[in-house]
TORTI-627100 format. One record per atom (N, C-alpha, C): residue in one letter; atom name; x, y, z. Coordinates in steps of 0.001 Angstrom, whole numbers, plus 500000, padded with zeros to 6 digits. Example, Ala and Ser with C-alpha at 12.3 -4.5 7.8 and 13.67 -1.06 7.14 Angstrom:
<marvexs>
MARVEX rest atom      X      Y      Z
MARVEX    A    N 513190 494310 507800
MARVEX    A   CA 512300 495500 507800
MARVEX    A    C 513200 496700 507800
MARVEX    S    N 512850 497750 507080
MARVEX    S   CA 513670 498940 507140
MARVEX    S    C 512900 500030 507870
</marvexs>
This chain:
<marvexs>
MARVEX rest atom      X      Y      Z
MARVEX    X    N 731753 577760 597404
MARVEX    X   CA 731822 577760 595635
MARVEX    X    C 731638 578937 594978
MARVEX    X    N 732282 579507 594229
MARVEX    X   CA 732242 580621 593504
MARVEX    X    C 730852 581072 592623
MARVEX    X    N 730544 582119 592497
MARVEX    X   CA 729412 582275 592024
MARVEX    X    C 730124 583376 590682
MARVEX    X    N 729623 583010 589487
MARVEX    X   CA 730231 583275 588186
MARVEX    X    C 729233 583801 587129
MARVEX    X    N 728904 584597 586653
MARVEX    X   CA 727896 584919 585466
MARVEX    X    C 728315 586014 584592
MARVEX    X    N 727566 585811 583638
MARVEX    X   CA 727906 587077 582666
MARVEX    X    C 726407 587694 582288
MARVEX    X    N 726392 588832 582790
MARVEX    X   CA 725020 589903 582314
MARVEX    X    C 724934 590427 581016
MARVEX    X    N 723997 590043 580209
MARVEX    X   CA 723870 590534 578986
MARVEX    X    C 723061 591841 578806
MARVEX    X    N 723085 592963 578171
MARVEX    X   CA 721903 594175 578181
MARVEX    X    C 722295 594902 577294
MARVEX    X    N 721318 595502 576518
MARVEX    X   CA 721472 596728 575484
MARVEX    X    C 721002 597967 576286
MARVEX    X    N 721790 598991 576005
MARVEX    X   CA 721445 600577 576500
MARVEX    X    C 720737 601240 575453
MARVEX    X    N 719991 602028 575975
MARVEX    X   CA 719072 603229 575150
MARVEX    X    C 720145 603797 574114
MARVEX    X    N 719846 604286 572932
MARVEX    X   CA 720882 604693 572073
MARVEX    X    C 721509 605859 572722
MARVEX    X    N 720479 606780 573077
MARVEX    X   CA 720944 608363 573602
MARVEX    X    C 721331 608194 574874
MARVEX    X    N 721688 606861 575628
MARVEX    X   CA 722223 607191 576868
MARVEX    X    C 723567 606165 576652
MARVEX    X    N 724218 605903 575555
MARVEX    X   CA 725170 605017 575245
MARVEX    X    C 726571 605437 575753
MARVEX    X    N 726670 607036 575679
MARVEX    X   CA 728038 607817 575871
MARVEX    X    C 727861 607860 577777
MARVEX    X    N 726824 607837 577958
MARVEX    X   CA 726443 608113 579431
MARVEX    X    C 726684 606992 580294
MARVEX    X    N 726512 605851 579650
MARVEX    X   CA 726669 604688 580124
MARVEX    X    C 728146 604083 580334
MARVEX    X    N 728784 604390 578991
MARVEX    X   CA 730247 603935 579030
MARVEX    X    C 730692 604982 580162
MARVEX    X    N 730596 606052 580297
MARVEX    X   CA 731471 606972 581606
MARVEX    X    C 731345 606349 582551
MARVEX    X    N 730383 605547 582914
MARVEX    X   CA 729906 605087 584522
MARVEX    X    C 730700 603863 584531
MARVEX    X    N 731208 603242 583497
MARVEX    X   CA 732048 602027 583542
MARVEX    X    C 733021 601905 584555
MARVEX    X    N 733933 603023 584353
MARVEX    X   CA 735259 603004 585179
MARVEX    X    C 734900 602983 586660
MARVEX    X    N 733970 603904 587042
MARVEX    X   CA 733519 603730 588353
MARVEX    X    C 733298 602514 589059
MARVEX    X    N 732525 601963 588404
MARVEX    X   CA 731648 600484 588796
MARVEX    X    C 733058 599858 588484
MARVEX    X    N 733564 599650 587653
MARVEX    X   CA 734822 598553 587871
MARVEX    X    C 736106 598823 588936
MARVEX    X    N 735918 599949 589405
MARVEX    X   CA 737099 600772 590204
MARVEX    X    C 736405 600443 591670
MARVEX    X    N 734967 600443 591871
MARVEX    X   CA 734673 600235 593147
MARVEX    X    C 734476 598556 593442
MARVEX    X    N 734219 597899 592660
MARVEX    X   CA 734057 596423 592587
MARVEX    X    C 735690 595918 592912
MARVEX    X    N 736739 596414 592191
MARVEX    X   CA 738191 596061 592605
MARVEX    X    C 738330 596289 594086
MARVEX    X    N 737662 597121 594504
MARVEX    X   CA 738138 596997 596158
MARVEX    X    C 737312 596354 597102
MARVEX    X    N 736194 595576 596705
MARVEX    X   CA 735261 594780 597498
MARVEX    X    C 736306 593378 597508
MARVEX    X    N 736282 592944 598800
MARVEX    X   CA 737306 591690 599046
MARVEX    X    C 736670 590522 598545
MARVEX    X    N 735325 590390 598182
MARVEX    X   CA 735138 589139 597811
MARVEX    X    C 734657 589334 596261
MARVEX    X    N 735094 590233 595762
MARVEX    X   CA 734891 590138 594194
MARVEX    X    C 736148 589713 593640
MARVEX    X    N 736019 588600 592879
MARVEX    X   CA 736998 587938 592019
MARVEX    X    C 737436 588672 590821
MARVEX    X    N 736188 589080 590053
MARVEX    X   CA 736675 589423 588675
MARVEX    X    C 735080 590503 588225
MARVEX    X    N 735517 591457 587922
MARVEX    X   CA 734510 592465 587567
MARVEX    X    C 734637 593429 586252
MARVEX    X    N 734224 593188 585167
MARVEX    X   CA 734700 593816 583796
MARVEX    X    C 733639 593777 582828
MARVEX    X    N 733198 594897 582210
MARVEX    X   CA 732529 595258 581138
MARVEX    X    C 733169 595190 579844
MARVEX    X    N 732258 594461 578922
MARVEX    X   CA 732521 594224 577846
MARVEX    X    C 731602 594874 576660
MARVEX    X    N 731892 595383 575396
MARVEX    X   CA 731049 596184 574362
MARVEX    X    C 730880 594698 573624
MARVEX    X    N 729543 594375 573082
MARVEX    X   CA 729199 593308 572375
MARVEX    X    C 729117 594012 570725
MARVEX    X    N 728746 592839 569840
MARVEX    X   CA 728882 593301 568514
MARVEX    X    C 727720 593943 568064
MARVEX    X    N 726812 593545 568604
MARVEX    X   CA 725454 594365 568317
MARVEX    X    C 725357 595741 568658
MARVEX    X    N 725239 596687 568205
MARVEX    X   CA 725008 598071 568583
MARVEX    X    C 724470 598642 569879
MARVEX    X    N 725279 599238 570698
MARVEX    X   CA 724163 599613 572088
MARVEX    X    C 724057 597976 572962
MARVEX    X    N 724862 597090 572841
MARVEX    X   CA 724773 595936 573544
MARVEX    X    C 726127 595619 574338
MARVEX    X    N 725950 595302 575779
MARVEX    X   CA 727249 595139 576463
MARVEX    X    C 727027 593914 577266
MARVEX    X    N 728167 593845 578209
MARVEX    X   CA 728022 592376 578977
MARVEX    X    C 729026 592818 579831
MARVEX    X    N 728656 592216 581166
MARVEX    X   CA 729531 592557 582430
MARVEX    X    C 729741 591023 582893
MARVEX    X    N 730932 590533 582963
MARVEX    X   CA 731688 589413 583368
MARVEX    X    C 731682 589648 585172
MARVEX    X    N 730861 588806 585956
MARVEX    X   CA 730977 589046 587423
MARVEX    X    C 731335 587692 588104
MARVEX    X    N 732271 587733 589062
MARVEX    X   CA 732894 586458 589751
MARVEX    X    C 733006 586872 591098
MARVEX    X    N 732373 586282 592031
MARVEX    X   CA 732467 586454 593386
MARVEX    X    C 732648 585187 594110
MARVEX    X    N 733306 585141 595397
MARVEX    X   CA 733727 584391 596156
MARVEX    X    C 732324 583394 596635
MARVEX    X    N 731599 583774 596603
MARVEX    X   CA 730220 583107 596675
MARVEX    X    C 728619 584111 596427
MARVEX    X    N 727391 583348 596753
MARVEX    X   CA 726248 584312 596650
MARVEX    X    C 726255 585422 597547
MARVEX    X    N 726819 585298 599015
MARVEX    X   CA 726694 586602 599805
MARVEX    X    C 727678 587794 599112
MARVEX    X    N 728929 587312 598321
MARVEX    X   CA 729495 588420 597852
MARVEX    X    C 728538 589289 596940
MARVEX    X    N 728132 588351 596116
MARVEX    X   CA 727348 589197 594622
MARVEX    X    C 726516 590194 595352
MARVEX    X    N 725581 589636 596628
MARVEX    X   CA 724696 590464 597327
MARVEX    X    C 725454 591730 597755
MARVEX    X    N 726410 591441 598373
MARVEX    X   CA 727249 592678 599035
MARVEX    X    C 727530 593499 597889
MARVEX    X    N 728066 593395 597075
MARVEX    X   CA 728313 593878 595564
MARVEX    X    C 727514 594920 595366
MARVEX    X    N 726083 594037 595361
MARVEX    X   CA 724791 595116 594602
MARVEX    X    C 724411 595975 595920
MARVEX    X    N 724521 595707 597096
MARVEX    X   CA 724511 596634 598152
MARVEX    X    C 725632 597594 598586
MARVEX    X    N 726653 597556 597734
MARVEX    X   CA 727643 598669 598349
MARVEX    X    C 727033 599864 598218
MARVEX    X    N 727280 600652 599028
MARVEX    X   CA 726570 601872 599466
MARVEX    X    C 727671 602952 598295
MARVEX    X    N 729007 602715 598122
MARVEX    X   CA 729637 603480 597043
MARVEX    X    C 729501 603252 595864
MARVEX    X    N 728429 602163 595601
MARVEX    X   CA 728265 601900 594047
MARVEX    X    C 726925 602598 593844
MARVEX    X    N 726014 603079 594911
MARVEX    X   CA 724491 602869 595042
MARVEX    X    C 724060 604176 593612
MARVEX    X    N 724811 604950 593892
MARVEX    X   CA 724668 606259 592702
MARVEX    X    C 724935 605912 591431
MARVEX    X    N 726294 604936 591247
MARVEX    X   CA 726726 604676 589841
MARVEX    X    C 725615 603589 589351
MARVEX    X    N 725259 602508 590209
MARVEX    X   CA 724298 601672 589792
MARVEX    X    C 722696 602184 589376
MARVEX    X    N 722444 603052 589952
MARVEX    X   CA 721162 603781 589581
MARVEX    X    C 721174 604462 588242
MARVEX    X    N 722305 605067 588175
MARVEX    X   CA 722154 605893 586523
MARVEX    X    C 722475 604782 585668
MARVEX    X    N 723115 603657 585908
MARVEX    X   CA 723297 602463 584917
MARVEX    X    C 722063 602034 584671
MARVEX    X    N 721293 601779 585547
MARVEX    X   CA 720002 600892 585355
MARVEX    X    C 719281 602089 584558
MARVEX    X    N 719313 603446 584697
MARVEX    X   CA 718448 604181 583960
MARVEX    X    C 718899 604356 582444
MARVEX    X    N 720070 603732 582189
MARVEX    X   CA 720688 603653 580715
MARVEX    X    C 720109 602459 579826
MARVEX    X    N 719621 601298 580927
MARVEX    X   CA 719471 599915 580350
MARVEX    X    C 718275 600071 579468
MARVEX    X    N 718155 599584 578231
MARVEX    X   CA 716965 599775 577529
MARVEX    X    C 716172 598240 577732
MARVEX    X    N 715483 597838 578509
MARVEX    X   CA 714831 596814 578937
MARVEX    X    C 715187 596159 580135
MARVEX    X    N 715686 594857 580533
MARVEX    X   CA 715988 594504 581117
MARVEX    X    C 717529 593499 580967
MARVEX    X    N 718080 592935 581711
MARVEX    X   CA 719341 592097 581707
MARVEX    X    C 719041 590585 581523
MARVEX    X    N 720022 589837 581005
MARVEX    X   CA 719964 588418 581217
MARVEX    X    C 721188 588289 581668
MARVEX    X    N 721040 587364 582872
MARVEX    X   CA 722282 586778 583876
MARVEX    X    C 722515 585243 583242
MARVEX    X    N 723658 585083 582657
MARVEX    X   CA 723936 583674 582208
MARVEX    X    C 724762 583020 583195
MARVEX    X    N 724602 582243 583959
MARVEX    X   CA 725492 581460 585135
MARVEX    X    C 726532 580394 584528
MARVEX    X    N 727510 580780 584992
MARVEX    X   CA 728904 580136 584471
MARVEX    X    C 729365 579206 585346
MARVEX    X    N 729358 577691 585195
MARVEX    X   CA 729992 576930 586281
MARVEX    X    C 731260 576062 586133
MARVEX    X    N 732235 575920 586798
MARVEX    X   CA 733355 575372 586770
MARVEX    X    C 733238 574096 586203
MARVEX    X    N 734505 573885 585260
MARVEX    X   CA 734397 572237 584440
MARVEX    X    C 734979 571496 585430
MARVEX    X    N 734458 570410 586378
MARVEX    X   CA 735632 569671 586802
MARVEX    X    C 736010 568226 586009
MARVEX    X    N 736907 567944 586231
MARVEX    X   CA 737622 566626 585490
MARVEX    X    C 737270 565208 586210
</marvexs>
């Protein structure tokens, strides 16, 4: 069963431009991961607020994404930009 969620977070105001400059690399890396279904960043209406929509074939694929050595540097830089922590909101398929 797919693992899908929206992570919301705020960026330190002085790190906003740096964070935005890292988004392309993360989206590119995720697009090459075989079990990543979707991975896309969005700017939210509130200043310095962002979300990333992530969908993986399963939980193991989410873990593999987090541990992808190709993304380690970018992830570390992104985490340094985050003001506080993030909130992960899981999304579940609606079955008829």
